[in-house]
N, C-alpha and C positions, 0 to 999 in steps of 0.2 A: 258867859263872862265877856260879852262883846262890849267894849268901852265906847260910849257915844262921844260925839264932839262936845267939848266944854268941860270934861272932867279933868283933863290934863292940859297945862298951859302950852302955848305955841312953841317956845324954845325946847321944852322937854319932848314934845311930840315930834319936832323936827329931828332931834338927836335920835329918838327911837326909830324914826323913819330911815335915817342913815344906817343905823345898826341892822334894821330889817333888810334894807337893800343889800348891804354887805353879806348878810347871812344867806339871802336868796342867791346871790352871785356865787358864793362858795358852794351852796347846795346844788346849783346847776352843774358845777364841775364834778362834785362828788356823785351826783345822780348819774352822770355818764358812766361811771364805773359800776354803780349798782344796777343800772339798766343794761349795761353792755357786757357784764361778766369780766373775764380776764382780757389781757391785751391781744390775744390771738383772735383772728377774725371769725373763725368758725364758732368759737366759744362765745364771742361777743354777740354774734347773731343769735345763738341759741339762748343765751341769758336774756337778751333784750326781748326776744320773741315771747318768753314766758312772763317777764316782769312788767314791761311797758303797758300792756292792756290791763293788767291787774292794778297798776298804779292809778289809772284813770277811774277804774271802778271803785277803788278805795276812796278817792276824793268824793265821788257821787254818794257812796254809802255814808260817809261822814256827814255830808250835807243832809241826807235824809234823816239820820239818827239825831242830828242836832235839832230837828224839828220836834222831837219827842221829849218834851220836858217832863220829868218825873218828880213827884213830891218828895221832899227830904225833911221838912219840918213844917210846923204850922205856918201857913201863908207863904211858904218858900218852895221853889222848885229848882231843879238842876238839869243840865243836859250834857251830853258827851262833848268833850273838847277834841279828842281824836288823835292827839299827838302820839301817844303811846301805841295805839292801834296801828297807825300808819307806819311808824318806825319799825315795829316788829314784823309787819307783813311785807313791807317793800324796802326797808332800810331807812336809816335816819336822815340822810340827805334828801332822798325822794319823799320821805315823810314830811319834812319841812315844806317842800313844794306842794304836796297834797293839801295840807291844811291852809297854806297861803292861797291856793286857788279857791278853796271854799270861802275863805274870808273875803277875797276879792269879789267873788260872785254875790255873796250876801250883802256886802257894802254897796255895790253898784246897783244891783237889781232890786234888792229887798229892803234897802234902807236899814240894815241891821249891822250896827257897828259903824262909828263915824268914819268919814273919808279922811279927815285930817288926823284921825286917830288910827288910821290903818296901820301905820308903823308900830304903834303901841300894841295893837291887837296881834299883829304878826309876831312881834317880839315875845309877847306874853303867851299867846295860845298856840303858836306854831313852833317857835324856837325853844322856849323854856320847857314846855311839856315834852317835846321830842328829845331834847338833850338829856334832861333829867331821867325820863323814862328809859331811854335806850342805854344810858350808862348803868343804871341800876339793873336793868334786864340782863345786860351782858355780864355784870358781876355775879348775878344770881345763877345764871346757867353755867358759869364756870365752877361753882362750888356744889351745885345740885347734881344728882345723877342725870346723865345726858340722855333723857328720854322725852317723849312727847308730853307726858304729864308734867315734867319739870318746866317745859316751855310754857305751858298753860299757867302753872303756878307763878312763874316769874312774870308772866304777862299781867296777872292780877295785881301783884305787889307793885310792879312798876307803874301801872296805870293809877293805882290808888295814891301813890306818893306824888305823881305828876300834877294832880289837881291842886292840892294845897301849895305846892311849889309855885304854880302859876298865880295863885292868890297872893302869895308872899311877894312875887315879882311885881304884881300890880300895886301892892302896898308900898313897895320901894319907889316905884315911879310916882305914886301919889305923894309920897313924902318929899320927893324932889320937886315936883311940879304941879301939885294939886291946886285947883282954883278956888277952893274954899278952906276956911280955917277950922279944921277939925283935928282933934288930938290923934296923932298917928297911932298911939297905943290902942285906942278904941277901934280904929279902922282895921288894924292888924288882927286884933282878937276876934272881931266879928267876921272878917273875911276868911281867916284860916279855920275858925270854928265851923262855919257853914260849909266850906269847901272840903273839909274832911269827910262830911256826910255825902256830899256830891261825889267825892272820890270813890266811895263804895259803889255807887251806881256805875261810874266810869269803869271801875275794875271789873265788875260783873259783865258789862257789855263787851269789854275788850277780851276778857278770858273766854267768854262764850264764842265770840267771833273767831278768835285765833284757834280755839279748840275745834270749831267746825271746819275751818279751812284745812288745818293740819290733819284732820281725820281723813280727808279725801285727796288732798294734793299737798302733802308736806314739802315737796320739792319747791313749791311756790312761796313758802314762808321764809322770808329772809332770816328771821331769828332762829330758824330750825336748821340752818345749814351747818354742816360739820358735826352733826350728832354721831356718836359711835354706833348707836343702834340703827340698823338698816330699817328705814321707815317704809311703810306700805302705802300703796296707791290703790284706791278703789276704782276699778274700771269695769263697766258693764256689770256691776253688782259683785265683782270678785276682787279680792285683795291680791295685788302683785307687788313685786319690789319696785320702789320708786326709782326713777332714773338717778344715777350717781353723777352729780354735777362736777365731780373731780375728774371724771373720765375725759379723755381727749376725743372720744367718739361723739359725733353729732347725734346722740342716740335717744332722742325723745320719740317713742313709738307713736304710730298713728292713733292708737287707742288712747294714749295719754293726751295727744293733741285734742281729740274729741272730748276727753274729760275736762281739759282746760276750757274749751269753748262752753261746755255745759256749766262749769263753775261760773264763768263770766255771765252767762245768760241768767243763771239762777240768782247771782248777786245783783244784777241789774233789775230783775223783776222784783226781788225783795226790796230793793231801794225804792222802786216806784210805788209798791204797795205801802211801805212805811210812810213815805212822804205824801202819797195821794189819798190814803185812807186812814191809816192808824193815827196819823198826826192830828186828826180831828178830835181824838180822845186824849190828847196830851194835856198835862196840867196847865191851867191858865194863870197860875200864881207867878209872880215875878221870880226871875232866877236869882241866884245867890248875890251877884253884884248889884242887881237892881234893888233887891231887898235891903242890902246893907247901905246902899246909896240913899235910899229913902229914909231909913231909920237914923242914919248918922248925919244926914244933911249934906252929903257931898255931891248931890245932884242939882244944887240950887242954880248952877250956871250952865246947865245942859243946853246945848244949842240945837236948833232944828236941823235935821239931816239934810244934806245937800240933795239927796235923792228922794226926799219925802214925797215928791209928786210922781215918782216912778209908778207905772201901771201895775207893778207887783209889790209895791211897798207894804210892809207889815204882813207879808206872806198871804196876800189875797190878790185876786185879779180884779182890776178896776171895772166897774159897771156890772159886775156879777153880784147880785144881792143875796143869793143863797150862800150862807157862810160855809157850809160843807163843800159845795161845789167850787166856790171861790178859793178856799184854802187848799183843797185837794188838787185843783188844776195848777195853782201856783207851785205846789210841791213837786208835781210831775215836771213842770217846766224847769224848775230849779235843778232837779236831778238830771234832766236831759242836757241842759246847758253846761252843768258842771262836768258830766262825763265826757262831753265833746271837748270842752276847753281843756280839761285835765289830760285826756288822751292825746290831744294835739300837742300839748307841751311835752309830754313824755315821749311821744314818738319823735318829735323834733330833737329832743335831747339824745335819744338813742341813735337817730340818724347822724347827728353831729359826731357821736362817738365812733360810729362805723366809718364815716367819711374821714375822720382824723387818724384812723389806723394806718400806719405806714406799711409799705411792702415788707420791710424788715421784720415788722411785728408778725406778719402772716407766714413768714418762711420758717417752718419748723423742721425742715430737713436737716439731717446730720451729715 
């Protein structure tokens, strides 16, 4: 659903850019709490140590999976948006930043999503999906039995709803500032209809990923915190009690730390394989927005991307003629750049949180 330059007029794009910048600023402040735990220094260090590396990995994983377009209807494909997945794994504020980092990398390096439309894309794909998904997710986990299965079910439903919500948000922006004269009713019907189908794929990917992480490191899943059921952690092939994040003890055992590193390495390798190899077999059909735009004629004023001459434009490496090698290498580069950029952002946010902790916050003596 990457909106190119020319779909939305300049004033509307500028307003969306202001909204996106404001949301990112708010998310930076909120992410300090999510990455740093509570106000006490020992707990902040412990929470950030667990969450900050995972947040960079989540951004890279979303980048990789977004390269895997899957067929949803005749001549139409879809791909992960990622807002629901990021919010549930690392928190809504950090989730907004994860997707925003991905969109920035895609726009600058791969000419995917217009640069003047970056604010539109962040508003639509990062903010709307994350807010809608996490609000619905939190509502569901409050009424469902507080178990790991409930977290997975809530993840599925939240992700499913987040995609047509983003389609509706685009339709609203097009209604305000669309550059072509197309009946808004036709745009809304086409966008929501196809993105409900895409939402099923989004829901499946999100639920499977959350379920996989929660099976081995439930203490790392933001959306699983506070469950009444004491969750288990798989360490060296055996299930042990997961660390209780409410304890004041700095008690993540060495085995759990090794498990965290193993999860990170596994996630990174998976992302590299998906982007570098599996992406070659992704559907070549246009995604939901591209198909609707072509069918309804809202792409008539599409502008050439400012990064069209990038050596990685269109997810291929310039001057490499073998399509498989070119696309795979571009995907690997994209994952590497995204994980580095994302990790740098989240470590900086975490460092700022730690540095801002006052001596009064760290004094827990009675």
